Every structure is written in C-alpha cells, then in structure tokens.
N, C-alpha and C positions, 0 to 999 in steps of 0.2 A: 316435712320432716316429722318424725313421730318418736315418742319415747314410750316404750311398752305399748299399751293400747291407745295412748292419748295422742291426738293430733295437736302439736304444739305450735305450729306456724299457721296463722290465719290471715287471709287477705282482709283488708278493711271492709266491714259490713257483713262478712261471712258468718261470724259468730252469732249475731242475732238471727240470721236466716236459719241456721241449724237449730237453734233453740226453739224458734217458732215452728219449724218443720216437725221436730220430734214431739213438741207439746201437742200439736194437732194430731199427729199419728197416735200418740199415747191415748188421747181421748177417743179415738176411733177403734182401738183394740177390742173393747168389750162389745162392740156393735154386732148384732146378728141380723140376718134377713128373717122375714116372717117364716113361721114353721111350715107354711104351705109351699115354700120354695124348695127346690131340690138342691140348690147350692148351699154350701156351709157358710162360713164367715165371709164378710165383705173384704175384698182385697184392697190394699192401700197402694197408691201410686205416687212416687216422688219424681218430680220433673226438673230438668235443668236445660241449658242451652248449649248447642254444639257450635263452636267457632273453629274454623280450620286453623290448626296449630303450625306456625312456621318453624318451630324449633324441633329438634330431634325428639322422637317419642320415647317414653320409658314405660316400664311395666305398671306404673301408677300415676303417670302424669300425661294428660292429653285432653282434648276437647270432650267435655261432659264427664270423661273418665275420672278426672281429679275429684269432682264433686261426689260421684258415686262411691269412690274408694274412701273418701273422708266420711261419708255416711256410714260405711261399714265399720270404720274404726270408732266412730262416735258411739254407735249402738253397743259396742263391746263394753264401754265404760262411760255412760252419759254424764255421771257426776264428775269424773276426773277430767273430761275433755271440755264440756260446755257448762258444767255446773248445774245440770238438770237432774232432778230425782224422779224417775219414772214411777207411775202408780201401777203399771202393768208390766208384763214380761215383754219388753220391746225386742229383745234378742230373738225370742221365739217367733214373734210376729214378723220380724224382718226376714227370718229364714223361710217361713211358710206362706206368708201372705203379701209380701212386698213385691211390687213390679216397678222397675226403674223406667224412666222415660225422659226424652229430651226433644227439643225442637231443632230441626236441622234443615239447612238450605244448601246442602252440598251433595255431590253425587255419591253413589253407593261405594265406590272404590275408596273414597276418603273415610266413610263411616266404618267400613270393614277394617281398613288398615289402622286407623287411629283410635277406634273404640272397640269394635267387636272382638278383634284378635286378642288384645290385652285383657279385655273384660272376661272372656271365657277362660283365660289362662290364670286369672287371679285366684289363689287358693281360697280366699274368703268369700268369693262370689260364685262358687260352684253351684250349678243348678238354678241360679237366679235368671230372671227373664227381663227383657227390655222391650219397650214399645216406642216407636217414633211418633210423637204426638202431633207435631206439625212438620210435614215433609214436602219440600219443593225445591228441586235443583235447577229451576227454570233459567237462572242467570248464567248457568255453566254449560248446559247441554240442551239439545233440541228436544222437540216433543217426542219423536220416535225413540231417542236415547232415554228420555225420561220413562217411557213405557217399558223399555228394557230394564231400567233400574228398578222399577216397581216389581216387575216379574222376578228379579233376583231377590228382592226383599221378601216376597211372598213365598218363594221356594226356599224354605229354611232348612233343607237337607244338609247344607254345608254350614249353617249357622243357627242351630236349634234354639239358641237363647233369644233370638229376635222373633217377637210375636207378630209383627206387622207394622203398618204405617197408615196414618190418616193424611191424605193429601191436603195441602193448604193452598187455596181455600175455595169454598163454594162460591161466594159472591164478594165483590169489592167491598171493603169496609169503609163506608162513607163517613164514619165518625172519626176516621184517622186522616192524616194529611201527608203530603210529600211522598216519599218512597213507599210508605205503607199502603198506598193505593195501587201498587203495581200487581198485587196478588188478586186472584179471583177468576174462576172459570166463567162466571156470569157477571153482568153489570146491569144497572137499571137503565131503562129507556126513558130519558128525561122528558120527551115530548108526548108520552103516552101514559095517561093516568086511568087506571081501570076502576078505581073506587077511592073512597076516603075511609080512614080509620074512624072509630068512635073516640070518645074522650078517653085519654090514658091518665089514670089517677096520678096526681102530682105534677102533670105536665103543664107548661105555661101556655101551650097552644091547644085549641079546641079539637083539632084533628090534623092528620097528615095525609099526604098523597100516598096511594098504593100504586107504584109504578110497575109496568111490565118488565120482565127480564129479557135480556138477549145475550147470546153467547159473546163473551169478550174475546175468547181465543178458541175457535172451533177446532183447530188442529190439536191443541193441547187437551181439550175436553174429550175429544174422540180417543186420543192416545191413552188418557187416564182411564176412561171407561173400558177400553179394550184390555188394558193391563190387568184390571181387576176382574176380568172375565165377563164383562157386560157390554152394553152398547148405549149410545145416546138415546134418551127417551124421545118418543114422538111428542112434539111440542105444538100446542095450539096457538094460532094467531090471536093476539090480544085485541079483540074488538075489530069492527069493520073499518075503523078510521086509523088503525095502527099501520106503521110502516112494515114492510115485508120482513125486517129483521127483528121486530118486536115480538117477544115470546112470553108466555106465562106457563109455568109448570103446573 
C-alpha cells in the first residue's frame, strides 16, 4: 500500500535494506570511468530474488516485482519513505543508469508471466532494463528445455527490457553445504591434484590442493554452451595419472 509517493507498508527487515541500498547507490552516482573509456557514467544494478508466487498476480505485486516497484516509489521521495536524505540526484540516476536484476531458479514462462509482463506495463518503469543475475531452472525442466529457455531469454524481440542472463553456475561451491552444492557445470576431481597453491595471506593453512576439473553434468553443459551460441571447449587431461574424466581448463 502507498500514500502519495510513499511506501507505507514494509515487511520486517525491508526498511534497512532499502536504506542501505540507496545509501550505496547515492555514493556511486558521482563516479565516472576514466576519460580514456568510451562509456559515460557507471551503471548501477539493484538485485533481488525471484520466488514463484502461488497467489494471483497484480500489477505491482509478484516475485522480484514487489521489490522493484518499491524501489521506484522510494526514489521519488527518499525522505518521506525511508527517511534518507540523498546527496545527489537519485531520481535522475534511477531513470538513466539503473539496471534491475534478480536471481531466479524458475523456467522462463514463470519469469515472463509474473515479472516481465507487469514490469514492462508499469508506467514508472518505462524504458527500464533488467538482468537475470543467477539463472538456472534445472529442478523444473530438462537440459534441452533449459537451452530453449536461454534462447528465449536471449531473443529479446518480444521482451526488450530483458538484457540477458548469467547461467548459475560454473563450478560447485564447496564452501557451501547441503542443497547449495547441487549447482555447478563443473566439479573438482578429488583424487587428482595438479599442484599446490602458495601461501594465501591471512590463511591458517600453508597451502591448498589445486584439483582438476571434470564435468558434473555434461548434458547440461553442452545445452548451455549451445544456447549461448558456443560449444564445449577442448579440455586437456590433467596429468598422466589422472582418470579419464579428470579435466583441466
């Protein structure tokens, strides 16, 4: 709900998030790239998370959409909504330099229906762009269907607001546990160590193993590479003692 420009209803924890986001964006507004670069000012990207919405969609309420719309209303009146006094022209920066983004693990049909359609119709977001920062619908569709989804995302003739997507992710994140380890086109070969690192400043260990890589899901890797217009690279075997599946890029 909103009164005038002000967003008056906040989920617990949202207000500090908005204040921190705009404080950071405000500090970035004056930044320029070096004069030798052809680009003008640095663009700013605000990111959220897409969770499939089981309730009926509205023009301002939906996965990731709610946060984006709130960002729009906040920038119209930062002091009245979140009590923040900007030092720069945030409204101008929001209109000319802001790129929205979110992480999504759903198929494109969900993204299009629940986000892109209402996003492009919102009068305050006309001309705004969005980028899928972490994209992987692996739990919902097959590798070939994922390739089809990526091709739809990249063919923005029907959704020019969408800039593209970064597939999640290159390698299994071994610093995470549980379900977080289900992602990754590559994984480490535990039995094949090609070298050791040097000492890393501040680390408690003197060195760490550098393991070979192997494809964790060759079907998905091939599908993703093909969808982006490429192909899987030629990979070299990792040492003479490595297993046939052990690879190093």
